[in-house]
N, C-alpha and C positions, 0 to 999 in steps of 0.2 A: 913791298911786303907789309910795311907798316900801315899803308892806307887800306889794305885788305883787312887787316886785323881791326883797325878802327871802324871800318864800314860794317864788319860783322858784329862788332860790339854795339854799334848804334842800332842795328837791326834787332839784336837780342834784347837790348835795353828797352827799345820802343815797344816790342811785342810784350815784354814783361809788364811795362807800365800800362799798356792798353788792356792787359788781361787776355791776350789772344794766344792760343796754343797752336803751334804749327801742325798742319795735317799733311798726310802723304800727298794728297792732291794739290794742296797749296804749295808745297816744296817743289813738286813736279812742274807746276805752272810757273813758278819763279825761275826755275832752271831753263824752261823753254823761252821765257822772256829775255833772260840773259843771253842765250844763244842767238835769238833774233836780233837783239840790240848789237851784238858783236858783228853779225852779218851786215847790218845796216852801216855800222861804222867802217867796216872793211870796204864795202861797196862805195861809200862816199870818198874814201881815200883813193881807191882805184880811179873813180871818176875825176877827182881832182888831179891825179897824176896824168890821166889822159888829156885833160884840158891843158895842162902845163906843157905838153908836147906841141900843142897848136899855138899857144901864146908863149913864145920863147923867153920873154922878159919876166914872166910870172914866177914868183917863188912859191914852191909847194907849201911850205909851212904857213906863209901868210894867207894863201888861198884856202887852206884847210881850216885855219882859225876863223876866217871870215865866213866860211860855210857854216860852221857850228856857232 
């Protein structure tokens, strides 16, 4: 939860320093990108788990970290 608050604070501070005001379309686009990024992360995690079934000595955490 702390990282979420720090991230939101960084976004707000950056927008204030840049003199940019958020628009409805901009916020909607940002939310769509967050959902898309979450889907990509989930898909790579599933792919890594599927590969781990084929390579029995492969550790999931190590493979996922290597992928990212």
